[in-house]
N, C-alpha and C positions, 0 to 999 in steps of 0.2 A: 504494500500500500504506500503510494507516494503522498507525502505530506505537503499541503499547500497552505499558504496564508490566504484567508478568504477576504474578498473585497465585494461589498454590495454596491452596485452601480445604480443607486437610487436615493433620492431624498425623501421618499415616502415614509412617514412615521409608522404606517401600518406594516410595510415590508420590513422595516427595521425591527419592529416588535415581533413579527412572526419569525424572521430568521433567527432572532435571539433565542427562540424556544428550542432550537436544535442544540443549544449548549456549546457551540463552537465560537471562539472569538472571531470577530471580523471588524473591518473598518469600512467607512463610507468613502466612496470616491465618485465624483460626478464632474461633468464639464458643462459650462454655461452654453446655452443656445444650441443644444443638440437638435438635429432634425428629427421630426416625427412624420415625415412624408413617406407615403407608400405608393406603389404603382396602382393606377386605376383598374388594371386588369387582374390584380391579385384577388382571389376569393376572400370574402370578408373574414371567414373563420381562420384564415392564415395570416391575417394582419398582425395580431399580437405577437406571434412567434417571429415574424419578419422584423417588427419593431424592436423586440428584445435583442435580435441579432444585430440590428443597426446600432443600437445603443452600445452593444459590446464592441463592435468594430470601431466606433468613435473613441472608446476608452482603451482599446487594445494596445495602442502605442505607449500607454503609461504603465503597462504591466511588466513586472519582473518575472524571471523564469520560475520562481517559486510561489507565484500568486494565482489564485483562482477567482475569476470575476463572475459574479452572479448578477444578471440583469433580467428584468421582467417588464411586461406591459400587459394591461388588462383593458378589455373593451366589453361593452354591452351591445348585443345584437338584437334588433327588433325590426320586424317587417322589412328585412333585406337592407337595413342600414345600420351604421355604427353610431351609437350614442357615446361620444367621448366625454371629455370634461366640458361642462357648460361654459359659455362665454361670459355670462352674467347671471344675476338672480332670476330674471325673466326667463332665460333659457333653461335654467334649472327647473323652474315651475313647469315649463312646457314639457320637458323630459319626464318629470314625475307624473304629469297627466297622461302622457303616452303609455307609461308603464302601469298605471293604475288599472286593477282588475284583469291583468293580462300576464301571460308567461313570456319570459325573455331568456336569452342565453348569455351567460358570462363566460368569456374565453380569456385565459391568461396564457401568454407565451413566456417561457423562461429559457434563458441560455446560460450554459456553463462554459466559460472561455478561459483558456490559458494562452501563453505565447505560441503553443504548438498545436492545439486542437480546440474544437468547439463541439458541444453537444446541446441540442435544443429540443424542446417538447412543448406541447400545448395541453391545457387542462380545460374541460368543459363542464359547466354547471347550469342546470335549468332552475330558474327562480320564478315563482308565481307571487304576484302582489294581489292582495285584496283590493276592493274598490276603495280608493282614497278620496276623502272630501277635500274641497278647496281649502278649508280651514286647517286641515291636517298638513297639507302641502305647504301652506303659508307658514305654519308654525315651524315646520322642519327647516325651511329655507331661512327663516328669521333667526333661529337659535342654533343652527349647526353650520357646517362649512361644506356645502355641496359643490363648490366650484373646483375643488381639487380631486373630485371623484368621477370616474367613468359612470355615466348614466345619472349623475347628480345625487347619488345616495351611497351611504355607508351601511351595509347590512348589520354592522355591529353597533349602530346608533339607534336612536329613538324610532326613526322611520322603519328600520328593520324589525324592531320589536313589535310595533303595532301593524306593520304593513305586509310583511312577508308571511304568506299563508302556507307555502310549500316550497321545498328545495330538493332537487335531485342532483347529488354530487357533492363536491367539497365546499363547505362553508368558507374555509380559508381561501379558496380560490376566488370567491366573490370579494373577499377583503383585499385581494391583490397578490397573494402568493400561495400557491397550492403546496403547503408544507409537506404533506404526506407523500405526494408524488415527487417533490424535490428530494426528500430524504431517500426514497427508493432509487432515484436516478443517481444520487451521490454514492449510494451503496453499489449499484451496478457498475459505476465507473471506478470502483475500488478507492473511493475517496473517504469512506467511512468504514469503521470496523463492522 
């Protein structure tokens, strides 16, 4: 088993919290102004994995031979479109109204990258929201931070408690990092005992 120093290529507090649960020390490394553009021809369910690889390629020049970079990207898919991070609070309300009373898919792409190799995967979760009232949506938007979350919601926050009626797949994937799958991938790559 080769030992690497782990680097999380994300400023997301949720990814930091989730990666910490694996009990392995890591540091945060990011670059300003990284691109999140993807080809229009790319199937939507492949976008998160592509973006995790793109983040990794932008950070790869900073890696040392003994470092493992972990990058991730999460999107919400509904009606053949990606609901990314909302532009403003009105956009957050619009997204939550679209999700209300419906099922959507959350896809996270994760890349494990060293100076010599890269391994990527995607995790899929189906989430169903109960019907949300305008006052519930307004309360969430006013008291939480929907602007830094794909689909304008955090499943681990108030809106998840009162709104999510059913989930198929990894809860942590919806938070932004499919920890169980990541753990297995690290084991398969002989990076964990």
